[in-house]
C-alpha positions in Angstrom: -114.8 -141.9 151.8 -113.9 -139.7 154.7 -114.7 -136.4 153.1 -118.0 -137.4 151.6 -117.1 -138.1 148.0 -118.8 -141.2 146.6 -115.7 -142.3 144.6 -112.2 -141.3 143.7 -113.4 -139.9 140.4 -116.0 -137.8 142.2 -113.4 -136.5 144.5 -111.0 -135.7 141.7 -113.7 -133.9 139.7 -114.8 -131.9 142.8 -111.2 -131.0 143.6 -110.7 -129.7 140.0 -113.8 -127.6 140.3 -112.6 -126.1 143.6 -109.2 -125.2 142.2 -110.8 -123.7 139.0 -113.2 -121.7 141.1 -110.5 -120.4 143.4 -108.1 -119.6 140.6 -110.9 -117.8 138.7 -111.3 -115.5 141.7 -107.6 -115.0 142.5 -107.4 -111.5 140.9 -110.2 -110.4 143.2 -108.7 -111.6 146.4 -105.1 -111.0 145.9 -103.5 -109.0 148.7 -100.9 -106.3 148.0 -98.5 -107.6 150.7 -98.1 -110.9 148.8 -97.6 -109.3 145.4 -94.4 -107.3 146.1 -90.9 -108.5 146.2 -89.2 -109.2 149.5 -85.5 -108.6 149.9 -83.5 -110.9 152.1 -79.9 -110.4 153.1 -77.6 -107.7 154.4 -78.2 -104.1 153.4 -75.1 -104.1 151.2 -76.4 -107.3 149.4 -79.8 -105.7 148.9 -78.2 -102.5 147.6 -76.1 -104.5 145.1 -79.2 -106.4 143.9 -81.1 -103.2 143.4 -78.3 -101.7 141.3 -77.8 -104.9 139.4 -81.5 -105.2 138.6 -81.6 -101.6 137.3 -78.7 -102.3 134.9 -80.4 -105.4 133.3 -82.5 -104.8 130.3 
């Protein structure tokens, strides 16, 4: 195989391990700029969404 795996099953298992390893470390590497909300739209649209979100329980 092109990436050095001996078989499809070997590649599949390696990939699963890579994903689990990464996801296990996500809390440690999370960046604040990706955790917040991003508002998109005109200022009046954003203001209305803020007001609406505060009235929802």
